[in-house]
N, C-alpha and C positions, 0 to 999 in steps of 0.2 A: 503494499500499499503504501507506505513513505517510507525514505530510508531511515539509517538510525539517526544521524546527525540534523534531518530535518524532524523527525519528531521529537527530541528532545526539545529544541528551541522552540516548536509549539506548545510543549508542555510547561516548558518555561513561562510562554506567553497567557498560556492558561491561570498558573500559579500567581503572575498578577494583577491577571482579568479577576481573581475570585477575590485577591487581595485589595482590590479595589471594589469591587460589588460589595465586602464585610465593610470597610471605612463607609462607603457612603450609603449604605443599608442600616446600619446598626451604630455610625459614627453621629449622626442627628440626635437616635435614641441616648447616645453617652452626652450629647450635649445636653438636650433636656433634659435628664438625670441632674446634672451637676449646676442648671439653672432653675430648679422646683423650688428651692428653699427661698428662691432670690427675685424671683418674679412673681410668685403667687402671694400677693398678699393676704386674701379672706383662704377659708378653706375651700370655697366653689372654687376659688380661681386656679387652686392646685390641684383640684379634680378637674378644671378644665384642661391645664398642662400635662394630665397624665393620661385624659382621654384622647389626645390629640393623638400619640401613639399607642393608643389601648389596643387599637385590631391589629397593628401590624409587629410589634416590637416580639412577641415571640418566633412570628417567623424570619424575621430580619437575623435572629441569631444563629438560623440554620444556616449561614454563609460560614460564620465562624465553626461548624461540625462538617460542613462539606471542605472544608480550608484542610483541619488535621485529618479528613479523610484522604482527600488527594495528596498529599505531603505524605501521609507512611506507604499508600500505592505506587506512586511517580516518582519518589524521591526517598526511599524508605530510610537511605542512610542519613540524610539531613535530618530526618523526622527523630532519627534514634539520638544522635550526637547533641542535636536540638536542647530535644527534650529529657536527656538526660543530665544535661547538662545545667539548666536552670528549671528543676525542676521545682524548688520554693517559687519562684517567681509566675510557673502555672499553677500551681496552688493558687499564690494568692489570687490570682487571675482567676480563676474557677470559683473560689470561694464567694470574691467578689460578684459572680454572677448568680451565685445563689441568691444574692439578696434579690434580686430582683422581681423575680416570682412573687417568690412568700409577701416581698414589698406591694405589690398589685394588687396580689388576690386578698391580704388583710387590711390594707390600710383602713378603709371606708367603712370597715365591717361591725369597728366602735367609735362612738360617737365623741368618745374623750379627747380633747386636744392635746394632751401629752403622748397618747397612746400614736395619734395622727403624727405630729411632730416629729417623733420618733422614727417614723417608717418614712417618713419624706426626707429626713436626714440618711436611713439607710438606704435609698434609694440613691441618694447623691452620692453615696460611696460605692454603691453599684453601679455608676457613670462614671465616676471620677477615675476609679481604680483601673476597672479593664483601659482605659483611655494612657493614664499615668502608665499602665506598667509594659503595652506596647509599644508604646514611644519609647520607652525607655529602651525595650529589646530591637526598635529600628536602630537606635543611636549605638548600642553596641553591634548590631551585626557590622558598622561602616566601621566600628575601632576594630574590629575583629575579637574574636570568643576566645578561652585561655585554653583550648583545647589539642592533645595530640595523639593519633593512630600509631599504633604497633604495628610489627608483619602482618597480624590479623585482621587489620582493621579494626580491633576493637577501641573503643574512646577511652581517653581519660582527662577529663576537665581537673583545671588544679586551680582555677577559682573560686570566689563563694558568693555567697547573695551580696553583699555590702560592695565587692567588686565592680557591681553593675551600676554601682551610682558616681561614675566618673562626670566631669564637664562638660562633653560633648553629649551625652546624651542624658543629663540633666538640660541641657538646652534643646533637646528632640522633645522631650517632657513640655518644656516651655510648647513647643513652637505645635506640638500634637493635641494638645489641651485646647490652646486659642482656636484652633482648626475645627477642634468638633462644638468648641461652646458658638464660633460664629454658625457653624451646620446646623446645628441642634435651633439656634435662633432665629435663623432662614425657616427652617420647617415649623416653626411653633408661631413666625408671622403668616404662614401660608394658613395652619388649622384652626388659628384664633381671629379675635375681633377685637375693637376698643381698646380697652388696657393693656393689656396682657401682650395685644400687638403691637402698641405703642413702645411698651418697654423693651419688648425682643428688640425692634428696628434702633434704639439705644446702643443696646451688645452687638447687636451687628457692628455698627460703623466701628466702635472701639475696636472689637475683639476681632474686624480685617486688616485694621488698620498694627494692632500687635502682629499677628501674625505672619504680615509680607516682613514688614520688618525684624521678627524672628526668623524668619525662614532665609530672608538676604544674612543676615551675621552667621547663621547655620552653612549658608553655601560659600561663602568669604572663608570662614572656620574650614570647610570643608577643601579648599582651593590652598591654602597658605599654612593651615595647621594641624592638619593629617594624614594622616601614613593612609594610604590606598594599596593595596597589590595588582600584582600584573605578571602573566605568567609568561616565564622566557624561553622555557624549553618548548620542545617538537610537541603537538598532543595530537594524537589519533579522534578525531569528533567521530568516527565509523565504530568504531571498538567499546566494549567493556573494558573500561580502561582505569587499572589501580589509583587511586590520589596519591599516591608516594611514590611514582613514579611521573615526576615534571617539578621543576623549579617556578620557585616564585623569588620573588622580590618585594619591599614594599619598603617606598619610599611618597614623601608628601608633593601630594597632586595628583598623583595617578590615578584617584578615581575623576579628574577629569579627564583622560585621553580617550574616553569614547566619544566627547563631544567633537571630537577633532577627528574620530574615523565617520562615527553616524552623524552627521550635522542636522540631521533632523532632530534627535534628541534634545537638541534647545530648543526645539519649540514647547515641550514640557516643562520649565521654569517658566519660560514666559508666560502662558497658560495662564499655571500656577497664580501667579504676580500680578495678571491682568482682572483674569476672575472672582481673583478675591478684591480685588476694586473697585472694580463694576458690581459686587454685588448688593453693597449699601444704597447705590444708585437707584437700583430699583426696586429695593425694597421700600426706598420714598417714594417713588412714584407707582407704590402701590398693585408693583407688578412680581409680585411673590412667585410665582409660578417658572419664572426666568430666572430668577434671583436665587431658585433652587438649582436650578441647571448648571446656573453658572459657579456657587459653591460646591456642588458636586463634583464639577471639571477640576474646582480647586484642589480639593482633595483626591482625586485622580493624576492630577499633574506634578502634586507633590510624591507620592507615590512613584509614579514612575521615572521622577529625576530621580529619588534614589536607588532605585532597581535598577535603569539604566546606566547610571554611576557604576554600581556595584558588577554589572555582565563581565562576564559570563560566572563570575563567583555567586554563590548564595551563600555559603558559610565561612567567612572568611577564619583563620587561626591565628590570633596574635601568639601564640605559644610556639606554633612550628608551623610557617608559613608553606612548607610543603603539606602539610596535612588539610589545608584547605580546601573546600568542597566546591566545585564547579558542575555547570549542567552537564560538564563533557563526563564525567566519572563519579558522579556520586546518583544516577538515575536508575529506573528501576531496568529491565532488561528490554528488548526490542520487541519482544512480544506480549509482553504485561503493557507496555508502553499506547499498543494497538489494540487491545482488548479493553482498557480503559477509555483509551478515545471513541471507540465504537459506544460505549456505555454513554459517556461523555456527549456525545453528537447527539444520542438518541433523547436524551434525560433531561440535560440541561434547558435545552428549550419549552420543555413541559414546566417546567419549575419557574422560569423565567415569565410562561403566559401566567400562568393559574397566580404567580405575584404581582403582574400586572393588572389584573381583575380583579385580584383583593384593594390593590389603591383607589382602584377604577367606581368601586362596589363603596368604599367606605372616605372618596374624598368630601372636600365641605368641610363648611367650618365648624368648631363647637363652643357652644355657649354656655356661658352660665345659666340660661333658662334650662337649657337642655338637660343639666345636671339637677337644678330645683326638680325638673318633672321627671327624672331617672332615679330617685335617691337609691333606689335599692338594685339596680339593673347596670349601673356604670359605676367605673373603678372610684 
């Protein structure tokens, strides 16, 4: 069907697509969770905020499940090294996500203000923690994780949980949180009206400026202060390769080499900045749908910028550069990639079709009057 090299590139593209899908679809959920205690001034307003994502938040999380499954199937060595090395961070992410279904289901079952306020903050944690953990992970991927492969390709991880909190990953946390807050506020502006929408518009204005500023600072850091990775030996992209049979060098600025090799990649950071700056302009014009498309493009552009910079690396190693995993030496077999591709081509359009249908059926504004008329049937 396809040769091995092309299959690997296709599956790298699918991986990026799933990361972008998860970021766009769950990113506004995280942002709204972080905004919940601040933009909702009354209990009814907070319920409006919750119900703006009430019909869709569970479905949005399936992107993360799909991403994990695809990584296990198509990039099993990456899955093994990454998940075993940063296990504590993964558990923190999962336990934070546990707060979301419990918070949504139980928050409004008791009328006590203290009870509801506690669940509001639990939902804040359930939105902020995944945004922080995933942004921290992205920053550490660009730095390289401290792992090493032995002759049998068994991974040994030399870092600890607190080693993940270095300056560049912390900057990435600020970038990611600002982006999720902007994206969530845009969706809130799309789905609500009056006071909540007005407060969301203020958040969009400031978060877009903050995101663009931090994104540019991160780009300057990558260019002048961060070691990138480059394969310097010949590598056969058409066979099942051993990751250790290559030579890799580290040097400042190497993450930018792909922009010279593939000039079209420059469109990704450009799209990110322009889309983010235009987002508040369209919300001010009450064109929330266009603003949401723009904030989604900013999210996609930021991810493609990072992924394009790292290509063909998937998981660099700061401890042993030769142990770094690339798309050429960490993918599943050709047969496995072919089989998975057939399943993806069949089922992915079905998933996207019913997801689109759900959003179409559930479109429209959520109002305080709806909450008051449906006290026992809405979150």
